[in-house]
C-alpha positions in Angstrom: 0.0 0.0 0.0 1.0 3.7 -0.3 1.8 5.7 2.8 3.4 9.0 3.8 6.5 8.6 6.0 8.4 11.1 8.0 12.0 10.2 7.5 13.5 12.5 10.0 12.7 15.6 12.0 13.3 18.3 9.4 9.8 19.6 8.6 7.5 18.8 5.8 10.4 18.4 3.3 11.1 15.1 5.0 7.7 13.6 4.2 7.8 11.1 1.4 5.5 8.6 -0.3 6.6 5.0 0.3 5.3 1.5 -0.5 4.8 -0.7 2.6 3.0 -3.8 3.7 -0.7 -3.4 4.7 -0.9 -3.6 8.5 -2.7 -6.4 10.2 -5.1 -5.7 13.1 -4.4 -7.2 16.5 -7.0 -9.2 18.5 -8.7 -6.0 19.7 -8.1 -3.8 16.7 -9.8 -3.0 13.4 -8.2 -2.4 10.0 -9.6 0.7 8.4 -9.6 1.4 4.6 -8.7 5.1 4.9 -10.9 7.6 3.1 -9.6 10.7 4.9 -7.0 11.6 7.4 -6.7 14.6 9.7 -3.9 17.1 9.7 -3.4 18.7 13.2 -1.2 21.5 14.4 0.6 19.0 16.6 1.5 16.9 13.6 3.0 20.0 11.9 5.1 20.5 15.0 5.9 16.8 15.1 7.6 17.0 11.6 10.1 19.4 13.2 10.6 17.4 16.3 8.8 20.0 18.5 5.9 17.6 19.5 7.1 14.5 21.3 5.7 11.0 20.8 7.2 7.7 22.0 8.9 6.8 18.8 11.5 8.2 16.4 11.5 8.5 12.6 11.1 6.9 10.2 7.3 6.3 10.8 4.0 6.8 9.0 2.4 10.1 9.9 -1.3 10.6 10.9 -2.9 10.6 14.3 -6.5 10.2 13.1 -8.4 8.9 10.1 -11.8 7.9 8.9 -13.0 5.3 6.5 -14.6 1.9 6.2 -13.8 -1.1 8.4 -12.0 -3.7 6.1 -11.1 -6.3 8.8 -11.6 -6.9 12.5 -9.5 -8.6 15.1 -10.5 -12.0 16.7 -11.8 -10.3 19.9 -13.8 -7.5 18.2 -17.6 -7.6 18.1 -18.1 -4.0 17.2 -17.6 -2.2 14.8 -18.1 -4.7 12.0 -16.7 -5.0 8.5 -18.3 -2.4 6.3 -19.0 0.1 9.0 -18.0 3.7 8.5 -15.9 4.9 11.5 -13.4 7.5 12.6 -10.7 6.9 15.2 -7.3 7.7 16.6 -5.1 5.2 14.7 -2.1 3.2 15.9 -0.3 2.5 12.6 -0.4 6.0 11.0 -3.4 7.6 9.2 -1.5 8.9 6.1 -1.9 5.6 4.4 -4.3 3.5 2.4 -5.0 1.3 5.4 -4.5 1.9 9.1 -5.2 0.0 12.3 -7.0 1.3 15.4 -8.1 0.1 18.8 -11.7 -1.0 18.3 -12.7 0.7 21.6 -11.7 4.1 20.0 -13.8 3.7 16.9 -16.5 6.3 16.6 -19.4 5.7 14.1 -19.5 8.4 11.3 -22.9 10.1 11.3 -24.7 9.9 8.0 -24.7 13.7 7.6 -20.9 13.9 7.8 -18.4 13.3 5.1 -15.3 11.2 5.9 -13.2 14.4 5.8 -15.5 16.1 8.4 -15.5 13.0 10.6 -11.7 13.0 10.9 -12.0 16.2 13.1 -13.9 14.3 15.8 -11.4 12.0 17.5 -8.8 14.7 18.5 -10.3 18.1 17.9 -13.9 17.3 18.7 -13.3 15.1 21.8 -10.6 17.6 23.0 -13.1 20.5 22.8 -15.8 18.5 24.6 -13.6 17.3 27.4 -12.2 20.8 27.9 -15.7 22.2 28.4 -17.4 19.3 30.1 -14.7 18.3 32.6 -12.2 21.1 32.9 -13.8 24.6 32.3 -17.3 23.6 33.3 -18.9 26.9 32.2 -22.2 27.8 33.8 -25.2 29.3 31.8 -24.7 32.8 33.2 -21.0 32.9 32.5 -18.8 34.3 29.7 -16.2 32.2 27.9 -13.2 33.6 26.0 -11.9 31.2 23.3 -8.4 31.8 21.8 -7.7 30.6 18.3 -11.4 30.3 17.9 -11.1 29.6 14.1 -8.7 26.7 14.6 -9.7 23.0 14.7 -10.4 22.8 18.4 -11.6 26.4 18.6 -14.4 25.9 16.0 -15.7 23.0 18.1 -15.4 25.0 21.3 -17.5 27.9 19.9 -20.3 25.6 18.8 -20.3 23.3 21.9 -20.2 26.3 24.3 -23.3 27.7 22.7 -25.0 24.3 22.7 -24.2 23.9 26.4 -26.1 27.2 27.0 -23.2 29.5 27.8 -24.5 33.1 28.0 -21.7 34.9 26.2 -19.1 33.2 23.9 -16.2 35.5 22.9 -14.0 34.3 20.1 -10.5 35.6 19.2 -9.2 35.4 15.6 -6.8 37.3 13.4 -8.6 38.0 10.1 -12.1 39.2 9.1 -12.7 36.0 7.3 -12.1 34.0 10.5 -14.2 36.4 12.5 -17.1 36.0 10.1 -16.7 32.2 10.3 -16.9 32.0 14.1 -19.8 34.5 14.2 -21.7 32.3 11.8 -21.1 29.3 14.1 -22.6 31.0 17.1 -20.0 33.3 18.7 -21.7 36.2 20.4 -18.7 38.4 20.0 -15.8 38.0 17.6 -12.6 40.1 18.2 -9.5 40.5 16.1 -6.6 40.1 18.6 -4.1 41.6 16.1 -5.7 45.0 16.7 -4.0 47.2 19.2 -6.8 47.7 21.7 -8.5 44.3 21.5 -8.4 43.8 25.3 -10.5 47.0 25.7 -13.2 45.4 23.5 -13.3 42.3 25.7 -13.7 44.5 28.8 -16.5 46.5 27.0 -18.6 43.4 26.1 -18.2 42.1 29.7 -19.3 45.4 31.2 -15.8 45.8 32.7 -16.1 42.6 34.7 -13.7 40.4 32.6 -14.4 36.9 31.5 -15.3 34.0 33.7 -13.5 31.4 31.6 -10.4 31.6 29.3 -9.6 28.7 27.1 -5.9 29.3 26.6 -4.3 27.9 23.4 -2.1 30.7 22.0 0.4 31.4 24.8 2.8 34.3 24.4 1.6 37.9 24.7 -2.0 37.0 23.9 -2.0 34.5 26.7 -0.6 36.9 29.2 -3.2 39.6 28.2 -6.0 37.0 28.6 -4.8 36.3 32.1 -5.3 39.9 33.0 -8.9 39.7 31.5 -10.1 37.0 33.9 -13.0 38.1 36.2 -12.6 37.8 40.0 -12.6 34.0 40.8 -12.6 33.2 37.1 -10.5 30.4 35.6 -8.1 29.7 32.8 -7.8 26.3 31.2 -4.5 25.8 29.3 -4.3 23.3 26.4 -2.7 22.7 23.0 0.6 21.8 21.5 1.9 25.4 21.8 1.4 25.1 25.6 3.2 21.9 26.2 5.7 23.7 28.5 3.2 26.4 29.6 3.6 25.4 33.3 7.1 26.9 33.1 6.0 30.0 31.4 6.5 33.4 33.1 3.0 34.5 33.9 2.6 37.2 36.5 -0.3 36.0 38.6 -0.2 39.1 40.8 -1.4 41.3 38.0 -4.7 39.4 37.8 -7.7 38.8 40.0 -8.2 35.7 42.2 -8.4 32.8 39.8 -7.2 29.3 39.1 -5.3 27.7 36.2 -5.9 24.2 35.1 -3.6 22.1 32.8 -5.9 19.1 31.8 -4.4 15.8 30.9 -6.4 13.6 28.6 -5.7 9.9 28.0 -5.8 8.9 24.4 -6.8 5.4 25.3 -10.0 6.3 27.1 -13.1 4.3 26.1 -15.8 6.0 24.2 -18.2 5.8 27.1 -15.9 7.8 29.4 -16.7 11.0 27.5 -20.5 10.7 27.6 
């Protein structure tokens, strides 16, 4: 089969198409005929060696994929051959076939394309767990979402509104992105590249600041968001950019009383654990 291999950590120039044997599913795995594979920010960082995984090049790229089940392991009862699923894959999703733990297989809804479905296992589940288990926003609260037009951010905007959050504020860097997050339900969309963007956040929160910050950007934007947290508000830090955020120099004394959370999500969690 054809696959895309990362030969060494030197960026996308070290990606190449290779011919390899089709992987065989283990007893508790499925073999997926790949129809689409996701491309995440973490994977772009991985090509440069900036995102760590427990193996070294060369290896087949791709954290997640969607497609049709072509074969199942001896212990697998569901899903079945022919089912359309999406999952975090174990053998690399940038290939014609990939293996995945059967417990991580998510049925593809009829209304979604395979390409759309690839966003669920990492970006969609990450957004859901950030809101449901870490941030836990209340209906009367405000939520500020950094990188709101990114993969996780788009899910966060929509899920926050579906969970009944009173005011969802999204940050993005272009008018096209602002229009997109507004169309998906953001109550306020703010361009953080503008000089006085923080004043706009204070304006739309009546000077109180935001109750929840979902922090993905780090750097200057992250530090400014820390100052925008309302008294007894909270910041949840996530994303590949923030892998070393715990060591970042953030001046807590400049902000109101609040708490920070660095959620850790296990990739091997069963589907039922996120319900």
